[in-house]
Phi, psi and omega in degrees: 000140177301138185295326178291318178297318177301315180300317180295312181297317181296320179294318177298317178298317178298321177297313183294320177294318177299330183281347181297118185275070184304320183297319179295314181294315180293318178301318179295317180292321185279326186240344184077010184233158174280114185295344179288356175276353185253159171050239182271010180063022182273137177278059182235173186299325182300325179284340170295318177295316179298330179284350172112012182239104178291316179296317178298321177300311181298318179294314180297318179297315180298319180289322178295322176291315183297324182290341171276326186278324192301294184289328177294314179298318177299314182295314187278313187274323186265310184269001173060035174274091188237020177248203184303337182295339180286340185301306180296329179295323180285331181278333186301310181294327179293314178296321178299315179293318184289329184228054187299122175294340178286346179239027179066030180084000182258076182271191182273189183282344170072014182293315179296321180292320176297320176300317178299322178301316181290331172296316178299324182280316191236011189056256182245354189290340172243332182290324177293314174301323179300314179296318179298313179299318182296317179298313180300310183293328177294330178281342187258318190231151173222158358289172186303330179300325178288325176297321178295316179302314179294323177298315180298322176297318178296320179295324177299320177295318179298315179297316181296321184277311189263330183260324182047043182246111182297332178295316177298321181294320177295316179301312180298318181298315182288321174299319182300323178301317180291310184297318181287329174299318180291339179257016188300328179295315177298319185288346175279348178267153177287136178287153175217157179280138184293334186263010177254000000 
């Protein structure tokens, strides 16, 4: 198969897998309710928890992370696609989750799926710092969109210092556009410190 055709098909497959609304389906199965009626009305794992299912939350979170990690990890770690061709593959599951055609284009915030992408790319060497930065900033600043913005800035520094990989920097920049777009309501609010 032609390598460009393979890249296109693989990227489409990554988008479709990313678009699978596991949290909505699991929430419906676990609680009998549409989880988008809860909290921020987001079709994500946190609203499965808000709807009352801890097991459903853990399963939905694991699947949302996995759909970002699976095809990216295969492409990057197994098939050694480590140049510019990995960029559309890494963006596809995040875009799929954020703008799911299965939900009429109204997907989730895609943070867990983006986290999964970095697991696929770096195993734990960037995903663990990402999780650490996010936890720290969530404890320091609100609303959550500002914590995400600060986390992304920290990750850019980590990539620049330790990885020095322009492909990773492009992936982070393009992912950030999607993630911050989904957090645009939070980012329109003034940030404040959680402990004041």
